[in-house]
Backbone as JSON Lines, residues from 0, in Angstrom:
{"i":0,"aa":"M","n":[6.65,-29.93,-4.37],"ca":[5.39,-29.2,-3.89],"c":[5.61,-27.93,-3.89]}
{"i":1,"aa":"L","n":[6.92,-27.47,-3.5],"ca":[6.69,-26.13,-3.13],"c":[6.36,-24.99,-4.98]}
{"i":2,"aa":"Y","n":[7.14,-25.64,-5.54],"ca":[6.95,-25.2,-7.01],"c":[6.07,-25.27,-7.53]}
{"i":3,"aa":"D","n":[4.95,-25.69,-6.99],"ca":[3.52,-25.84,-7.4],"c":[2.87,-24.29,-7.22]}
{"i":4,"aa":"Y","n":[3.0,-23.97,-5.22],"ca":[2.85,-22.67,-5.31],"c":[3.63,-21.5,-5.27]}
{"i":5,"aa":"I","n":[4.36,-21.45,-6.27],"ca":[5.43,-20.41,-6.32],"c":[4.61,-19.44,-6.59]}
{"i":6,"aa":"D","n":[3.53,-19.1,-7.48],"ca":[3.09,-17.8,-7.87],"c":[2.25,-17.43,-6.67]}
{"i":7,"aa":"Q","n":[1.9,-18.19,-5.79],"ca":[1.13,-17.63,-4.69],"c":[1.92,-17.38,-3.76]}
{"i":8,"aa":"I","n":[3.22,-17.75,-3.63],"ca":[3.98,-17.32,-2.77],"c":[4.47,-15.92,-2.97]}
{"i":9,"aa":"E","n":[4.87,-15.88,-4.41],"ca":[5.45,-14.62,-5.06],"c":[4.4,-13.76,-4.78]}
{"i":10,"aa":"S","n":[2.89,-13.84,-5.15],"ca":[2.16,-12.65,-4.89],"c":[1.63,-12.42,-3.31]}
{"i":11,"aa":"I","n":[2.12,-13.36,-2.41],"ca":[1.99,-12.99,-1.4],"c":[3.08,-11.95,-0.77]}
{"i":12,"aa":"G","n":[3.86,-12.49,-1.02],"ca":[5.21,-11.52,-1.09],"c":[5.36,-10.02,-1.32]}
{"i":13,"aa":"L","n":[4.72,-10.05,-2.47],"ca":[4.88,-8.67,-3.08],"c":[3.92,-8.09,-2.55]}
{"i":14,"aa":"D","n":[3.07,-8.33,-1.78],"ca":[1.95,-7.83,-1.33],"c":[2.16,-7.14,0.27]}
{"i":15,"aa":"I","n":[2.75,-8.04,0.67],"ca":[3.69,-8.18,2.19],"c":[4.85,-6.8,1.9]}
{"i":16,"aa":"L","n":[5.43,-6.78,0.84],"ca":[6.55,-6.14,0.64],"c":[5.95,-4.43,-0.02]}
{"i":17,"aa":"F","n":[5.09,-4.47,-0.54],"ca":[4.18,-3.41,-0.62],"c":[3.95,-2.47,0.53]}
{"i":18,"aa":"A","n":[3.14,-3.48,1.6],"ca":[2.59,-2.76,2.48],"c":[3.67,-2.32,3.81]}
{"i":19,"aa":"S","n":[4.86,-2.93,3.73],"ca":[5.79,-2.53,4.62],"c":[6.49,-0.98,3.91]}
{"i":20,"aa":"I","n":[6.41,-1.39,2.56],"ca":[6.63,-0.07,1.65],"c":[5.67,1.08,2.48]}
{"i":21,"aa":"F","n":[4.8,1.14,2.38],"ca":[3.61,1.95,2.8],"c":[4.08,2.12,4.18]}
{"i":22,"aa":"I","n":[4.19,1.48,4.84],"ca":[3.91,1.74,6.39],"c":[5.08,2.55,6.69]}
{"i":23,"aa":"L","n":[6.48,2.46,5.92],"ca":[7.54,3.06,5.92],"c":[7.82,4.28,5.62]}
{"i":24,"aa":"I","n":[7.05,4.56,4.6],"ca":[6.81,5.83,4.02],"c":[5.86,6.58,5.04]}
{"i":25,"aa":"G","n":[4.65,6.22,5.32],"ca":[3.99,6.97,6.41],"c":[4.96,7.11,7.52]}
{"i":26,"aa":"L","n":[5.73,5.94,8.54],"ca":[6.58,7.09,9.45],"c":[7.26,8.04,9.01]}
{"i":27,"aa":"A","n":[7.98,7.71,7.61],"ca":[8.93,8.77,7.18],"c":[8.38,10.0,7.16]}
{"i":28,"aa":"I","n":[6.85,10.38,6.53],"ca":[6.37,11.46,6.44],"c":[5.84,12.31,7.78]}
{"i":29,"aa":"K","n":[5.29,11.02,8.56],"ca":[5.07,11.68,10.04],"c":[6.19,12.59,10.89]}
{"i":30,"aa":"D","n":[7.63,11.66,10.49],"ca":[8.58,12.24,11.34],"c":[9.08,13.76,10.64]}
{"i":31,"aa":"V","n":[8.8,14.06,9.03],"ca":[9.02,15.42,8.45],"c":[7.68,16.38,8.63]}
{"i":32,"aa":"L","n":[6.77,15.9,9.02],"ca":[5.78,16.71,9.77],"c":[5.55,17.09,11.1]}
{"i":33,"aa":"N","n":[6.35,16.41,11.85],"ca":[6.51,16.86,12.92],"c":[7.4,17.77,13.1]}
{"i":34,"aa":"Q","n":[8.89,17.52,12.21],"ca":[9.73,18.34,12.67],"c":[9.68,19.36,11.5]}
{"i":35,"aa":"G","n":[9.01,19.64,10.6],"ca":[8.61,20.6,9.99],"c":[7.97,21.92,9.98]}
{"i":36,"aa":"N","n":[7.15,21.61,11.52],"ca":[6.08,22.36,11.88],"c":[4.94,22.87,10.84]}
{"i":37,"aa":"V","n":[4.54,21.44,9.89],"ca":[3.5,21.98,9.37],"c":[2.08,22.39,9.67]}
{"i":38,"aa":"P","n":[1.3,23.09,8.9],"ca":[0.11,23.41,9.89],"c":[-1.16,22.7,9.8]}
{"i":39,"aa":"P","n":[-1.75,22.53,10.24],"ca":[-2.9,21.21,10.54],"c":[-3.43,20.5,9.13]}
{"i":40,"aa":"F","n":[-3.87,21.96,7.93],"ca":[-4.48,21.59,7.19],"c":[-3.32,21.07,5.82]}
{"i":41,"aa":"G","n":[-2.18,21.24,5.91],"ca":[-1.25,20.68,5.27],"c":[-0.92,19.42,5.59]}
{"i":42,"aa":"R","n":[-1.08,19.04,6.83],"ca":[-1.05,17.66,7.24],"c":[-2.18,16.91,6.96]}
{"i":43,"aa":"R","n":[-3.32,17.41,6.63],"ca":[-4.4,16.55,6.31],"c":[-4.29,16.26,5.0]}
{"i":44,"aa":"I","n":[-3.84,17.26,4.06],"ca":[-3.73,17.17,2.49],"c":[-2.92,15.75,2.54]}
{"i":45,"aa":"V","n":[-1.53,16.13,3.09],"ca":[-0.83,15.31,2.97],"c":[-1.01,13.69,3.39]}
{"i":46,"aa":"W","n":[-1.74,13.54,4.75],"ca":[-2.37,12.28,4.84],"c":[-3.11,11.88,4.09]}
{"i":47,"aa":"L","n":[-4.11,12.43,3.27],"ca":[-5.28,12.44,2.33],"c":[-4.55,11.9,1.25]}
{"i":48,"aa":"V","n":[-3.5,11.97,0.77],"ca":[-2.98,11.85,-0.35],"c":[-2.17,10.12,-0.21]}
{"i":49,"aa":"L","n":[-1.41,10.45,1.04],"ca":[-1.11,9.36,1.51],"c":[-2.09,7.98,1.6]}
{"i":50,"aa":"F","n":[-3.27,8.13,2.21],"ca":[-4.28,7.26,2.05],"c":[-4.89,6.83,0.96]}
{"i":51,"aa":"L","n":[-5.37,7.79,-0.07],"ca":[-5.2,7.52,-1.37],"c":[-4.52,6.73,-2.01]}
{"i":52,"aa":"G","n":[-3.36,6.8,-1.73],"ca":[-2.18,6.3,-2.76],"c":[-2.42,4.22,-2.32]}
{"i":53,"aa":"C","n":[-2.62,4.27,-0.87],"ca":[-2.82,3.21,-0.46],"c":[-4.08,2.61,-0.88]}
{"i":54,"aa":"A","n":[-5.16,3.19,-0.53],"ca":[-6.59,2.73,-0.97],"c":[-6.61,2.3,-2.52]}
{"i":55,"aa":"G","n":[-5.69,3.11,-3.39],"ca":[-5.46,2.38,-5.04],"c":[-4.89,1.16,-4.87]}
{"i":56,"aa":"F","n":[-3.89,1.15,-4.15],"ca":[-3.43,-0.04,-4.14],"c":[-4.14,-1.41,-3.61]}
{"i":57,"aa":"V","n":[-5.18,-1.29,-2.92],"ca":[-5.86,-2.1,-1.88],"c":[-7.23,-2.3,-3.14]}
{"i":58,"aa":"A","n":[-7.37,-1.41,-3.65],"ca":[-8.56,-1.42,-4.7],"c":[-7.79,-2.8,-6.35]}
{"i":59,"aa":"K","n":[-6.74,-1.98,-6.31],"ca":[-6.05,-2.95,-7.41],"c":[-6.13,-4.46,-7.35]}
{"i":60,"aa":"G","n":[-5.51,-4.74,-5.91],"ca":[-5.81,-5.97,-5.35],"c":[-6.98,-6.84,-5.71]}
{"i":61,"aa":"I","n":[-7.92,-5.84,-5.29],"ca":[-9.32,-6.5,-4.97],"c":[-9.74,-6.87,-6.73]}
{"i":62,"aa":"I","n":[-9.7,-5.73,-7.19],"ca":[-9.99,-5.8,-8.54],"c":[-9.48,-7.21,-9.36]}
{"i":63,"aa":"Q","n":[-7.97,-7.24,-8.95],"ca":[-7.12,-8.45,-9.79],"c":[-7.83,-9.6,-9.35]}
{"i":64,"aa":"V","n":[-7.95,-9.91,-8.02],"ca":[-8.23,-11.04,-7.37],"c":[-10.18,-11.6,-8.09]}
{"i":65,"aa":"S","n":[-10.77,-10.3,-8.07],"ca":[-11.81,-10.56,-8.66],"c":[-12.05,-11.12,-10.2]}
{"i":66,"aa":"W","n":[-11.06,-10.39,-11.0],"ca":[-11.15,-10.74,-12.3],"c":[-10.37,-12.09,-12.75]}
{"i":67,"aa":"E","n":[-9.29,-12.36,-11.61],"ca":[-8.77,-13.82,-11.55],"c":[-9.71,-14.86,-11.33]}
{"i":68,"aa":"G","n":[-10.47,-14.34,-10.37],"ca":[-11.94,-15.59,-9.92],"c":[-12.68,-15.83,-11.19]}
{"i":69,"aa":"S","n":[-13.04,-14.6,-11.76],"ca":[-13.86,-14.81,-12.98],"c":[-13.37,-15.52,-14.29]}
{"i":70,"aa":"G","n":[-12.24,-15.45,-14.16],"ca":[-11.45,-15.89,-15.57],"c":[-11.04,-15.17,-16.53]}
{"i":71,"aa":"L","n":[-11.12,-13.65,-15.88],"ca":[-10.55,-12.7,-17.3],"c":[-9.11,-12.6,-17.12]}
């Protein structure tokens, strides 16, 4: 029975892994920005880049689910 759902389990596990990596990257960047006395404009740029990377990952997941649902 578990073997029947191994693809779904693998997909969910991989998504959780990537989400945790993004969280850890965010925490590391927050620590570096606090200790480096980075100006506010630089902080905004850094967080924007991190957000865009995360948004791209989420968009990829949504596109993948929609394509798999339509049979592509």
